[in-house]
C-alpha positions as CSV (number, residue, x, y, z in Angstrom):
1,X,-50.3,59.2,221.3
2,X,-52.7,61.5,222.7
3,X,-50.3,64.5,222.6
4,X,-50.8,64.6,218.6
5,X,-54.2,64.0,218.8
6,X,-54.3,66.9,221.0
7,X,-52.1,68.7,218.8
8,X,-54.3,67.7,215.4
9,X,-57.5,69.3,217.1
10,X,-55.5,72.4,217.8
11,X,-54.3,72.7,214.6
12,X,-58.1,72.1,213.1
13,X,-59.4,74.9,215.4
14,X,-56.6,77.0,214.4
15,X,-57.4,76.3,210.4
16,X,-61.3,77.1,211.2
17,X,-60.6,80.3,213.0
18,X,-57.9,81.8,210.4
19,X,-60.4,80.7,207.7
20,X,-63.1,82.6,209.5
21,X,-61.1,85.4,209.8
22,X,-60.9,86.1,206.1
23,X,-64.9,86.5,206.2
24,X,-64.8,88.5,209.6
25,X,-64.0,91.6,207.1
26,X,-62.2,93.4,209.6
27,X,-64.4,92.0,212.7
28,X,-67.5,93.8,211.3
29,X,-69.5,90.8,211.0
30,X,-70.8,88.8,214.1
31,X,-70.9,85.2,212.7
32,X,-67.5,84.7,211.5
33,X,-65.8,86.7,214.7
34,X,-67.7,84.6,217.3
35,X,-66.0,81.6,214.9
36,X,-62.7,83.2,215.4
37,X,-62.6,84.2,218.7
38,X,-64.0,80.5,219.8
39,X,-61.8,78.7,217.3
40,X,-58.7,80.2,218.7
41,X,-59.5,79.9,222.4
42,X,-59.9,76.0,221.4
43,X,-56.8,76.1,219.4
44,X,-54.7,77.6,222.2
45,X,-56.0,75.1,224.8
46,X,-55.5,72.3,222.8
47,X,-52.1,73.5,221.9
48,X,-51.6,73.8,225.6
49,X,-52.0,70.2,226.6
50,X,-48.9,68.4,224.1
51,X,-46.6,71.0,225.7
52,X,-46.9,69.6,229.2
53,X,-44.6,67.0,227.9
54,X,-43.3,68.0,224.7
55,X,-40.9,70.4,223.6
56,X,-42.1,74.0,222.8
57,X,-40.2,74.3,219.8
58,X,-41.3,70.9,218.1
59,X,-45.1,71.5,219.1
60,X,-44.9,74.8,217.7
61,X,-42.7,73.9,214.4
62,X,-45.3,70.8,213.6
63,X,-48.5,73.8,214.5
64,X,-47.3,76.2,212.3
65,X,-46.4,73.5,209.5
66,X,-49.6,72.2,209.2
67,X,-51.5,75.4,209.9
68,X,-49.4,77.2,206.7
69,X,-50.3,74.0,204.6
70,X,-53.8,73.8,205.3
71,X,-54.5,77.6,205.3
72,X,-52.9,77.7,202.1
73,X,-54.8,74.7,200.6
74,X,-57.8,76.5,201.7
75,X,-57.1,79.9,200.5
76,X,-56.5,77.6,196.8
77,X,-59.8,75.6,196.8
78,X,-61.8,77.7,198.6
79,X,-61.3,81.1,198.1
80,X,-59.6,80.5,194.7
81,X,-56.1,82.3,195.4
82,X,-53.5,80.9,193.1
83,X,-50.4,79.1,193.9
84,X,-47.3,79.7,191.8
85,X,-44.7,77.2,191.5
86,X,-42.4,78.5,194.4
87,X,-45.6,78.3,197.0
88,X,-45.7,74.9,195.7
89,X,-42.1,74.0,196.4
90,X,-42.5,75.6,199.5
91,X,-45.0,73.8,200.7
92,X,-43.3,70.7,199.7
93,X,-40.3,71.9,202.1
94,X,-42.3,72.6,204.7
95,X,-43.9,69.2,204.8
96,X,-40.2,67.6,204.5
97,X,-39.7,69.3,207.3
98,X,-42.4,67.9,209.5
99,X,-41.4,64.4,208.4
100,X,-38.0,65.0,209.0
101,X,-38.9,66.3,212.6
102,X,-41.6,63.2,213.2
103,X,-39.0,60.4,211.7
104,X,-35.6,61.3,212.7
105,X,-35.8,64.1,216.0
106,X,-34.8,62.3,219.3
107,X,-36.3,65.5,220.6
108,X,-39.7,64.0,220.5
109,X,-41.2,62.5,223.7
110,X,-43.9,59.7,222.6
């Protein structure tokens, strides 16, 4: 259970850092640039913790899937970036993959 908490924290830091990355304007703005560097540092630290006992492929799949879906949602809501039907279907497939991994994979260490 602790591994999932670390992974969630890592994902949240990564999402904040990636969101701020858009606001750096090519790292020309100090505030958002500091958020990016700090956010990714904490994200990678917390990502390293579940890797002590969980398979790297599974951790990375969960990290990527959650990050993709959350960043896409932020882009849609915060930055008013349009999503077409194929994008929505793709996000649904990514979320379905995460559900399959968590419910059926025997490679997870709980």
